[in-house]
N, CA, C and O atoms as a GROMACS GRO file, in nm:
protein
  284
    1MET      N    1   0.307   1.317  -2.088
    1MET     CA    2   0.315   1.185  -2.026
    1MET      C    3   0.339   1.201  -1.876
    1MET      O    4   0.376   1.308  -1.830
    2SER      N    5   0.317   1.095  -1.801
    2SER     CA    6   0.323   1.100  -1.656
    2SER      C    7   0.464   1.102  -1.600
    2SER      O    8   0.483   1.133  -1.482
    3GLY      N    9   0.564   1.071  -1.683
    3GLY     CA   10   0.702   1.074  -1.635
    3GLY      C   11   0.753   0.942  -1.583
    3GLY      O   12   0.871   0.932  -1.550
    4ILE      N   13   0.670   0.840  -1.575
    4ILE     CA   14   0.718   0.709  -1.532
    4ILE      C   15   0.691   0.607  -1.642
    4ILE      O   16   0.597   0.620  -1.720
    5SER      N   17   0.776   0.507  -1.645
    5SER     CA   18   0.765   0.405  -1.749
    5SER      C   19   0.669   0.295  -1.708
    5SER      O   20   0.624   0.287  -1.594
    6PHE      N   21   0.638   0.210  -1.805
    6PHE     CA   22   0.552   0.095  -1.781
    6PHE      C   23   0.612   0.004  -1.673
    6PHE      O   24   0.540  -0.044  -1.585
    7GLU      N   25   0.743  -0.018  -1.680
    7GLU     CA   26   0.810  -0.102  -1.580
    7GLU      C   27   0.802  -0.041  -1.440
    7GLU      O   28   0.782  -0.111  -1.341
    8GLU      N   29   0.817   0.092  -1.435
    8GLU     CA   30   0.809   0.159  -1.305
    8GLU      C   31   0.669   0.149  -1.246
    8GLU      O   32   0.654   0.131  -1.125
    9VAL      N   33   0.567   0.160  -1.330
    9VAL     CA   34   0.430   0.149  -1.277
    9VAL      C   35   0.401   0.006  -1.232
    9VAL      O   36   0.326  -0.014  -1.137
   10LEU      N   37   0.460  -0.092  -1.299
   10LEU     CA   38   0.445  -0.230  -1.252
   10LEU      C   39   0.509  -0.248  -1.115
   10LEU      O   40   0.453  -0.315  -1.028
   11ASP      N   41   0.627  -0.189  -1.097
   11ASP     CA   42   0.693  -0.194  -0.967
   11ASP      C   43   0.609  -0.125  -0.860
   11ASP      O   44   0.599  -0.173  -0.747
   12LEU      N   45   0.549  -0.012  -0.897
   12LEU     CA   46   0.462   0.060  -0.802
   12LEU      C   47   0.341  -0.025  -0.763
   12LEU      O   48   0.301  -0.026  -0.647
   13ARG      N   49   0.284  -0.094  -0.859
   13ARG     CA   50   0.169  -0.180  -0.830
   13ARG      C   51   0.209  -0.294  -0.735
   13ARG      O   52   0.132  -0.331  -0.646
   14ASP      N   53   0.329  -0.350  -0.755
   14ASP     CA   54   0.378  -0.454  -0.663
   14ASP      C   55   0.401  -0.395  -0.524
   14ASP      O   56   0.365  -0.456  -0.423
   15GLU      N   57   0.462  -0.277  -0.519
   15GLU     CA   58   0.487  -0.214  -0.391
   15GLU      C   59   0.355  -0.183  -0.320
   15GLU      O   60   0.345  -0.196  -0.198
   16LYS      N   61   0.254  -0.142  -0.397
   16LYS     CA   62   0.122  -0.113  -0.340
   16LYS      C   63   0.064  -0.238  -0.274
   16LYS      O   64   0.012  -0.231  -0.162
   17LYS      N   65   0.071  -0.352  -0.342
   17LYS     CA   66   0.020  -0.476  -0.285
   17LYS      C   67   0.094  -0.509  -0.156
   17LYS      O   68   0.032  -0.547  -0.056
   18ASP      N   69   0.227  -0.495  -0.157
   18ASP     CA   70   0.307  -0.522  -0.038
   18ASP      C   71   0.268  -0.430   0.077
   18ASP      O   72   0.252  -0.474   0.190
   19LEU      N   73   0.254  -0.300   0.047
   19LEU     CA   74   0.217  -0.204   0.151
   19LEU      C   75   0.080  -0.235   0.209
   19LEU      O   76   0.061  -0.228   0.331
   20GLU      N   77  -0.015  -0.269   0.124
   20GLU     CA   78  -0.150  -0.302   0.173
   20GLU      C   79  -0.145  -0.422   0.267
   20GLU      O   80  -0.216  -0.426   0.367
   21LEU      N   81  -0.061  -0.519   0.234
   21LEU     CA   82  -0.048  -0.637   0.321
   21LEU      C   83   0.018  -0.599   0.454
   21LEU      O   84  -0.027  -0.644   0.560
   22VAL      N   85   0.122  -0.519   0.450
   22VAL     CA   86   0.190  -0.476   0.572
   22VAL      C   87   0.094  -0.397   0.660
   22VAL      O   88   0.090  -0.418   0.782
   23ILE      N   89   0.017  -0.307   0.601
   23ILE     CA   90  -0.079  -0.226   0.677
   23ILE      C   91  -0.184  -0.316   0.741
   23ILE      O   92  -0.218  -0.300   0.858
   24LYS      N   93  -0.235  -0.411   0.664
   24LYS     CA   94  -0.336  -0.504   0.717
   24LYS      C   95  -0.280  -0.583   0.835
   24LYS      O   96  -0.346  -0.599   0.937
   25CYS      N   97  -0.158  -0.632   0.821
   25CYS     CA   98  -0.095  -0.710   0.929
   25CYS      C   99  -0.068  -0.623   1.051
   25CYS      O  100  -0.084  -0.669   1.165
   26LEU      N  101  -0.028  -0.497   1.029
   26LEU     CA  102  -0.001  -0.408   1.141
   26LEU      C  103  -0.130  -0.376   1.218
   26LEU      O  104  -0.128  -0.370   1.341
   27TYR      N  105  -0.240  -0.357   1.146
   27TYR     CA  106  -0.369  -0.337   1.215
   27TYR      C  107  -0.406  -0.460   1.297
   27TYR      O  108  -0.452  -0.448   1.411
   28ARG      N  109  -0.386  -0.578   1.240
   28ARG     CA  110  -0.417  -0.702   1.312
   28ARG      C  111  -0.328  -0.716   1.436
   28ARG      O  112  -0.376  -0.753   1.543
   29GLU      N  113  -0.199  -0.685   1.419
   29GLU     CA  114  -0.106  -0.692   1.532
   29GLU      C  115  -0.147  -0.594   1.641
   29GLU      O  116  -0.143  -0.626   1.760
   30MET      N  117  -0.186  -0.474   1.600
   30MET     CA  118  -0.227  -0.371   1.696
   30MET      C  119  -0.351  -0.415   1.773
   30MET      O  120  -0.359  -0.394   1.895
   31GLU      N  121  -0.447  -0.475   1.703
   31GLU     CA  122  -0.570  -0.520   1.770
   31GLU      C  123  -0.544  -0.629   1.872
   31GLU      O  124  -0.618  -0.642   1.970
   32ASN      N  125  -0.438  -0.707   1.851
   32ASN     CA  126  -0.409  -0.819   1.940
   32ASN      C  127  -0.299  -0.790   2.041
   32ASN      O  128  -0.263  -0.878   2.119
   33ASP      N  129  -0.245  -0.670   2.040
   33ASP     CA  130  -0.136  -0.635   2.131
   33ASP      C  131  -0.191  -0.611   2.270
   33ASP      O  132  -0.272  -0.521   2.290
   34PRO      N  133  -0.148  -0.692   2.369
   34PRO     CA  134  -0.200  -0.675   2.506
   34PRO      C  135  -0.149  -0.548   2.573
   34PRO      O  136  -0.205  -0.505   2.673
   35GLU      N  137  -0.044  -0.487   2.519
   35GLU     CA  138   0.013  -0.366   2.580
   35GLU      C  139  -0.051  -0.238   2.527
   35GLU      O  140  -0.014  -0.129   2.571
   36ILE      N  141  -0.144  -0.250   2.435
   36ILE     CA  142  -0.205  -0.131   2.374
   36ILE      C  143  -0.291  -0.059   2.479
   36ILE      O  144  -0.363  -0.122   2.556
   37GLU      N  145  -0.281   0.072   2.480
   37GLU     CA  146  -0.354   0.152   2.577
   37GLU      C  147  -0.481   0.205   2.512
   37GLU      O  148  -0.475   0.268   2.406
   38ALA      N  149  -0.594   0.181   2.573
   38ALA     CA  150  -0.723   0.225   2.518
   38ALA      C  151  -0.731   0.377   2.507
   38ALA      O  152  -0.792   0.431   2.415
   39GLU      N  153  -0.669   0.446   2.601
   39GLU     CA  154  -0.676   0.592   2.602
   39GLU      C  155  -0.556   0.657   2.536
   39GLU      O  156  -0.538   0.778   2.545
   40GLY      N  157  -0.472   0.577   2.471
   40GLY     CA  158  -0.352   0.629   2.404
   40GLY      C  159  -0.230   0.611   2.491
   40GLY      O  160  -0.240   0.576   2.609
   41GLY      N  161  -0.116   0.634   2.434
   41GLY     CA  162   0.010   0.619   2.506
   41GLY      C  163   0.120   0.583   2.410
   41GLY      O  164   0.101   0.588   2.288
   42PRO      N  165   0.236   0.546   2.462
   42PRO     CA  166   0.352   0.521   2.377
   42PRO      C  167   0.334   0.406   2.278
   42PRO      O  168   0.383   0.414   2.165
   43VAL      N  169   0.267   0.300   2.317
   43VAL     CA  170   0.247   0.187   2.226
   43VAL      C  171   0.153   0.229   2.113
   43VAL      O  172   0.178   0.198   1.996
   44CYS      N  173   0.045   0.299   2.147
   44CYS     CA  174  -0.047   0.350   2.045
   44CYS      C  175   0.024   0.447   1.951
   44CYS      O  176   0.003   0.445   1.830
   45ASP      N  177   0.107   0.532   2.008
   45ASP     CA  178   0.181   0.630   1.927
   45ASP      C  179   0.274   0.560   1.829
   45ASP      O  180   0.288   0.602   1.714
   46HIS      N  181   0.338   0.453   1.874
   46HIS     CA  182   0.428   0.377   1.786
   46HIS      C  183   0.351   0.320   1.667
   46HIS      O  184   0.392   0.336   1.552
   47TYR      N  185   0.239   0.255   1.695
   47TYR     CA  186   0.157   0.200   1.587
   47TYR      C  187   0.106   0.312   1.495
   47TYR      O  188   0.109   0.299   1.372
   48GLY      N  189   0.061   0.419   1.555
   48GLY     CA  190   0.010   0.531   1.477
   48GLY      C  191   0.115   0.591   1.385
   48GLY      O  192   0.087   0.620   1.269
   49ASP      N  193   0.236   0.610   1.437
   49ASP     CA  194   0.344   0.666   1.355
   49ASP      C  195   0.377   0.574   1.238
   49ASP      O  196   0.394   0.619   1.125
   50GLU      N  197   0.385   0.446   1.266
   50GLU     CA  198   0.418   0.349   1.162
   50GLU      C  199   0.307   0.344   1.055
   50GLU      O  200   0.335   0.344   0.935
   51LEU      N  201   0.182   0.340   1.100
   51LEU     CA  202   0.071   0.339   1.006
   51LEU      C  203   0.065   0.466   0.922
   51LEU      O  204   0.036   0.460   0.803
   52ASN      N  205   0.093   0.580   0.984
   52ASN     CA  206   0.094   0.706   0.909
   52ASN      C  207   0.198   0.704   0.798
   52ASN      O  208   0.171   0.747   0.686
   53LYS      N  209   0.318   0.654   0.828
   53LYS     CA  210   0.424   0.646   0.727
   53LYS      C  211   0.382   0.554   0.611
   53LYS      O  212   0.397   0.590   0.495
   54LEU      N  213   0.331   0.438   0.646
   54LEU     CA  214   0.291   0.342   0.543
   54LEU      C  215   0.176   0.395   0.459
   54LEU      O  216   0.177   0.383   0.336
   55GLU      N  217   0.077   0.454   0.523
   55GLU     CA  218  -0.040   0.505   0.450
   55GLU      C  219  -0.005   0.628   0.365
   55GLU      O  220  -0.065   0.649   0.260
   56THR      N  221   0.091   0.707   0.410
   56THR     CA  222   0.138   0.820   0.329
   56THR      C  223   0.207   0.769   0.203
   56THR      O  224   0.183   0.821   0.094
   57ARG      N  225   0.291   0.668   0.218
   57ARG     CA  226   0.358   0.610   0.102
   57ARG      C  227   0.254   0.548   0.007
   57ARG      O  228   0.265   0.564  -0.114
   58LEU      N  229   0.156   0.479   0.062
   58LEU     CA  230   0.051   0.418  -0.020
   58LEU      C  231  -0.026   0.525  -0.097
   58LEU      O  232  -0.058   0.505  -0.214
   59TYR      N  233  -0.056   0.635  -0.034
   59TYR     CA  234  -0.126   0.745  -0.099
   59TYR      C  235  -0.045   0.798  -0.218
   59TYR      O  236  -0.100   0.822  -0.325
   60LYS      N  237   0.086   0.816  -0.197
   60LYS     CA  238   0.172   0.867  -0.303
   60LYS      C  239   0.178   0.768  -0.421
   60LYS      O  240   0.177   0.809  -0.537
   61ILE      N  241   0.186   0.640  -0.388
   61ILE     CA  242   0.189   0.538  -0.493
   61ILE      C  243   0.058   0.539  -0.571
   61ILE      O  244   0.058   0.535  -0.694
   62ASP      N  245  -0.054   0.544  -0.500
   62ASP     CA  246  -0.185   0.550  -0.567
   62ASP      C  247  -0.193   0.670  -0.661
   62ASP      O  248  -0.247   0.660  -0.771
   63LYS      N  249  -0.140   0.782  -0.617
   63LYS     CA  250  -0.142   0.904  -0.696
   63LYS      C  251  -0.059   0.886  -0.824
   63LYS      O  252  -0.102   0.926  -0.933
   64GLN      N  253   0.060   0.826  -0.811
   64GLN     CA  254   0.146   0.804  -0.928
   64GLN      C  255   0.080   0.707  -1.026
   64GLN      O  256   0.086   0.728  -1.147
   65ILE      N  257   0.019   0.601  -0.974
   65ILE     CA  258  -0.048   0.503  -1.059
   65ILE      C  259  -0.165   0.569  -1.132
   65ILE      O  260  -0.186   0.546  -1.251
   66ALA      N  261  -0.241   0.650  -1.060
   66ALA     CA  262  -0.356   0.719  -1.121
   66ALA      C  263  -0.311   0.812  -1.233
   66ALA      O  264  -0.375   0.819  -1.337
   67LEU      N  265  -0.201   0.883  -1.211
   67LEU     CA  266  -0.149   0.970  -1.316
   67LEU      C  267  -0.107   0.891  -1.439
   67LEU      O  268  -0.133   0.932  -1.552
   68TYR      N  269  -0.044   0.779  -1.417
   68TYR     CA  270  -0.002   0.693  -1.530
   68TYR      C  271  -0.123   0.641  -1.604
   68TYR      O  272  -0.126   0.639  -1.727
   69ASP      N  273  -0.225   0.598  -1.528
   69ASP     CA  274  -0.344   0.538  -1.589
   69ASP      C  275  -0.426   0.639  -1.669
   69ASP      O  276  -0.505   0.599  -1.754
   70GLU      N  277  -0.408   0.768  -1.643
   70GLU     CA  278  -0.481   0.870  -1.718
   70GLU      C  279  -0.438   0.873  -1.864
   70GLU      O  280  -0.515   0.914  -1.952
   71PHE      N  281  -0.315   0.829  -1.890
   71PHE     CA  282  -0.262   0.837  -2.027
   71PHE      C  283  -0.273   0.709  -2.102
   71PHE      O  284  -0.232   0.702  -2.218
   0.00000   0.00000   0.00000
């Protein structure tokens, strides 16, 4: 078995939806930020770091859900 319960996978699916929404909003915020530097810089780095953290967590959640769904 995958090691997680049905309730845990439901929680992961909810967290996945929340993360996808946060990522979508962060991309929208980044596109509309007047302080964003086209060639990179501290504001771009901030957005990039935050997006990397969120997308890494989303990847891990997807992986756990996929393992559960295999069984």
